[in-house]
N, C-alpha and C positions, 0 to 999 in steps of 0.2 A: 280794260286793256283794248288798245286799238286793233281792230280786225285787220287793218292794212299792214300793221307790223307783223301780225301772225302770218299773214299770207306771204310777206316778204321772207320771213324766216323759213317757212315751209318751202318756198320756191328756191331760195338759196341764190338768187340772182343779185342780191344786194348784200354782199358780205360786210360792207361798211356799216350798213344799218343794223345788221345782226350784231356786229361787234359793239356798237353804241348801245343797243338794247341790252345786251348782256352786261355791259358796264353799268348801265342804269340799274338793272336788277341787283347787281352785286352791291351797289352803293345803298340800295334800299333794304336789301336782305343779305348782309354779309355772311350769314350762316349758310347760305346756299352757294 
């Protein structure tokens, strides 16, 4: 996992990136 993505999610200053990341996770792990 990219540490930059984790930092962006924790910071919350990049809602668009967070949304894309969540969509990516959902596509990879639909059970979550």
